[in-house]
C-alpha positions in Angstrom: 56.9 -0.9 53.5 53.8 1.0 54.7 50.5 -0.2 53.3 47.7 2.2 52.5 44.1 1.6 53.4 42.0 1.1 50.2 38.4 1.7 50.9 35.9 -0.5 49.1 32.9 1.5 47.7 29.5 0.4 49.0 27.2 -0.9 46.3 23.6 0.3 46.9 21.3 -2.5 47.9 24.1 -5.1 48.5 26.0 -6.3 51.5 29.1 -7.3 49.4 31.0 -6.0 46.4 32.2 -7.5 43.2 34.6 -5.9 40.6 36.1 -7.1 37.4 39.3 -5.6 36.2 40.2 -6.0 32.5 44.0 -5.6 32.2 46.1 -4.5 35.1 48.4 -1.6 35.9 52.1 -2.4 36.1 51.8 -2.7 39.8 49.4 -2.4 42.7 51.4 -1.0 45.6 51.1 -2.2 49.2 47.5 -1.8 50.4 44.9 -3.4 52.6 41.2 -3.5 53.2 38.9 -3.9 56.1 37.1 -6.7 54.2 37.9 -10.2 53.2 39.1 -10.2 49.6 38.6 -13.2 47.3 40.5 -12.5 44.1 40.7 -14.7 41.0 43.4 -14.0 38.4 42.9 -15.0 34.8 45.6 -15.1 32.1 48.0 -13.3 34.4 51.8 -13.4 34.6 52.6 -11.5 37.7 54.2 -11.6 41.1 52.0 -11.4 44.2 52.9 -10.4 47.7 50.6 -11.2 50.7 52.0 -10.3 54.1 55.3 -12.2 54.2 54.5 -14.4 51.2 55.8 -13.8 47.7 54.7 -16.1 44.8 53.8 -16.3 41.1 50.4 -15.5 39.8 49.3 -17.4 36.7 46.0 -18.3 35.1 43.3 -19.4 37.6 45.1 -18.3 40.7 42.5 -17.9 43.4 43.4 -16.3 46.8 41.5 -15.4 49.9 43.1 -12.5 51.7 42.0 -11.6 55.3 41.1 -8.1 56.5 44.0 -5.8 57.2 46.5 -8.1 55.4 48.9 -5.9 53.3 49.2 -7.2 49.7 50.6 -6.0 46.3 50.8 -7.2 42.7 53.6 -6.6 40.2 53.0 -7.4 36.5 55.9 -9.4 35.0 55.0 -9.3 31.3 53.8 -5.9 30.2 52.9 -7.3 26.7 50.3 -9.4 28.4 48.6 -6.5 30.1 45.5 -6.3 27.9 44.8 -10.0 28.2 44.8 -10.0 32.0 41.7 -10.0 34.0 41.0 -10.1 37.7 37.7 -10.8 39.5 37.5 -9.5 43.1 34.8 -10.1 45.7 34.9 -8.2 48.9 33.1 -9.5 52.0 32.7 -7.2 55.1 34.0 -9.0 58.1 31.1 -8.3 60.4 28.6 -9.3 57.7 30.3 -12.7 57.2 30.6 -13.4 60.9 27.0 -12.5 61.5 25.9 -14.8 58.6 28.0 -17.7 60.1 26.5 -17.1 63.6 22.9 -17.0 62.3 23.0 -19.7 59.6 24.0 -23.2 60.7 24.6 -24.1 57.0 27.5 -21.6 56.9 29.3 -22.9 60.0 31.9 -24.6 57.8 33.0 -21.1 56.8 34.2 -20.4 60.3 37.2 -22.8 60.0 38.0 -21.5 56.5 38.1 -17.9 57.7 40.2 -18.9 60.7 42.8 -20.5 58.4 42.7 -17.5 56.1 44.5 -15.4 58.7 47.6 -16.6 56.8 46.0 -16.0 53.4 44.7 -19.0 51.3 45.4 -20.3 47.8 42.8 -22.6 46.3 43.1 -25.4 43.7 42.9 -24.7 39.9 39.7 -26.7 39.7 38.1 -24.7 42.5 39.2 -21.5 40.7 37.6 -22.7 37.5 34.3 -23.5 39.3 34.4 -20.0 40.9 35.0 -18.4 37.5 31.9 -20.2 36.1 29.8 -19.0 38.9 31.1 -15.4 38.7 30.0 -15.4 35.0 26.4 -15.8 36.2 26.4 -12.7 38.5 24.3 -9.7 37.8 22.1 -11.3 35.1 19.1 -11.7 37.4 17.8 -10.5 40.8 19.8 -9.6 43.9 18.5 -12.9 45.3 20.1 -14.8 42.4 23.4 -13.0 43.0 23.3 -13.9 46.7 22.6 -17.5 45.8 25.6 -17.6 43.4 27.8 -16.0 46.2 26.7 -18.8 48.6 27.7 -21.4 45.9 31.1 -19.7 45.6 31.6 -19.9 49.3 30.5 -23.6 49.2 33.2 -24.2 46.6 35.9 -22.7 48.8 34.8 -24.8 51.8 34.8 -28.0 49.7 38.3 -27.6 48.3 40.5 -30.3 49.7 43.7 -28.8 48.2 43.6 -25.4 49.9 47.1 -24.1 50.9 48.1 -21.4 53.3 50.1 -18.6 51.7 52.2 -18.0 54.7 53.9 -20.3 57.1 53.0 -18.3 60.2 50.7 -15.6 61.4 49.9 -13.8 64.7 47.3 -16.4 65.3 49.9 -19.2 65.2 52.3 -17.2 67.3 50.1 -17.8 70.3 51.6 -20.8 72.2 49.7 -23.8 73.5 49.2 -22.2 76.9 47.7 -19.1 75.2 45.3 -21.2 73.1 44.1 -23.0 76.2 43.5 -19.7 77.9 41.4 -18.5 74.9 39.3 -21.7 75.1 38.7 -21.0 78.8 37.8 -17.4 78.1 35.4 -18.2 75.4 33.6 -20.8 77.6 33.5 -18.4 80.5 31.9 -15.7 78.3 29.5 -18.2 76.8 28.4 -19.3 80.3 28.1 -15.8 81.8 27.4 -13.2 79.1 23.9 -12.7 80.6 25.5 -11.4 83.8 27.8 -8.5 84.5 31.3 -9.5 83.3 34.5 -7.3 83.7 38.0 -7.7 82.6 38.9 -8.3 86.2 36.3 -11.2 86.4 38.0 -12.9 83.4 41.5 -12.3 84.8 40.5 -13.9 88.1 39.0 -16.8 86.3 42.3 -17.4 84.4 44.4 -16.6 87.5 46.1 -13.9 85.3 46.6 -10.2 85.4 44.2 -7.8 83.6 47.0 -6.7 81.3 47.7 -10.3 80.3 44.1 -10.9 79.4 44.0 -7.6 77.4 47.0 -8.7 75.4 45.4 -12.1 74.8 42.3 -10.5 73.3 44.3 -8.2 71.1 46.6 -10.9 69.8 43.8 -13.5 69.2 40.7 -11.5 68.3 42.3 -8.2 67.2 40.1 -6.2 69.5 39.6 -5.5 73.2 37.7 -7.6 75.7 34.9 -5.1 75.9 34.5 -4.9 72.1 34.4 -8.7 71.9 31.9 -9.0 74.7 29.7 -6.3 73.2 29.6 -8.0 69.7 29.0 -11.4 71.3 26.0 -10.1 73.3 24.5 -8.1 70.4 24.8 -11.1 68.0 22.9 -13.2 70.5 20.3 -10.4 70.7 19.9 -10.3 67.0 19.3 -14.1 67.0 16.6 -13.7 69.7 15.0 -10.8 67.8 14.6 -12.9 64.6 13.7 -16.2 66.2 11.5 -15.3 69.1 8.6 -13.0 70.0 10.2 -11.9 73.3 9.8 -8.2 74.1 12.8 -6.1 73.3 13.3 -5.3 77.0 13.5 -9.1 77.8 15.9 -9.7 74.9 18.2 -6.9 76.3 18.1 -8.5 79.8 18.8 -12.0 78.4 22.0 -10.8 76.8 23.3 -8.9 79.8 21.9 -5.4 79.3 19.7 -4.1 82.2 19.2 -0.6 80.6 17.1 -0.9 77.5 17.9 2.6 76.3 21.7 1.7 76.4 20.9 -1.6 74.6 19.0 0.1 71.8 21.8 2.6 71.3 24.5 -0.1 71.1 22.4 -2.3 68.9 21.8 0.5 66.4 25.4 1.5 66.3 26.4 -2.2 65.6 23.6 -3.3 63.2 22.6 0.1 61.8 19.0 -0.6 62.7 17.1 -0.3 65.9 16.1 -3.6 67.5 12.5 -3.1 66.4 13.6 -2.3 62.8 15.9 -5.3 62.8 13.1 -7.6 63.9 10.7 -6.3 61.3 13.3 -6.7 58.5 14.7 -10.1 59.3 12.0 -12.1 61.2 9.0 -13.8 59.8 6.7 -12.4 62.5 
């Protein structure tokens, strides 16, 4: 069944979105988001579908659904409709990845998000802890809300009883040889991103064809080699802008861009701020 894209409205002044739903419709048809979706079901009696998974939804069911993963919900007891409530937090993929890259304290999230490619179900105790934290949202400042969100993410990372919703995913479909190649590719890029790198360079390094490397990136990262390299470089640039006083032209050169005008354009397209604006907003200088 074809899933429809459901766009998450942007909340002014916030990098993430929360929504509470009191009661549910008889069903939510197949849909997906570009964001990570953390959804907590309270007092529900429903059937949930996430990718290839189908399972029961009951009180304190807490799921993490990755971007572009189709999902749907069907209410089983219409008499219980008014008692149901759902709490949904949407986290933009780029925002989360940038946070993990910039904040050492959030590195544990990387493994959690990697596992979430199958969809994740958390323990009832974690769901209850998350529910208590959600109840504190939007009663203070935006800084308070961001703090509570960080606590919620901490609860997810600390859960020792997390289960995957599906038995397999595209990520797991990559065989051992493919995973070894990905490790080699990542190390090669990490060692050489300051220099000119082409798909042919990577293919020669792996002793593989360019089409093979292209398929490897699409299956593992969900994007092309050039897109991955661009984000990798620009994330490093963002880190240099906020943690050093290097001139912007030097920052551009250190991440592999010899043309500062081109660097400025790409950075603004990716971060929605010029390098200078980004430095002023996020650095302490």
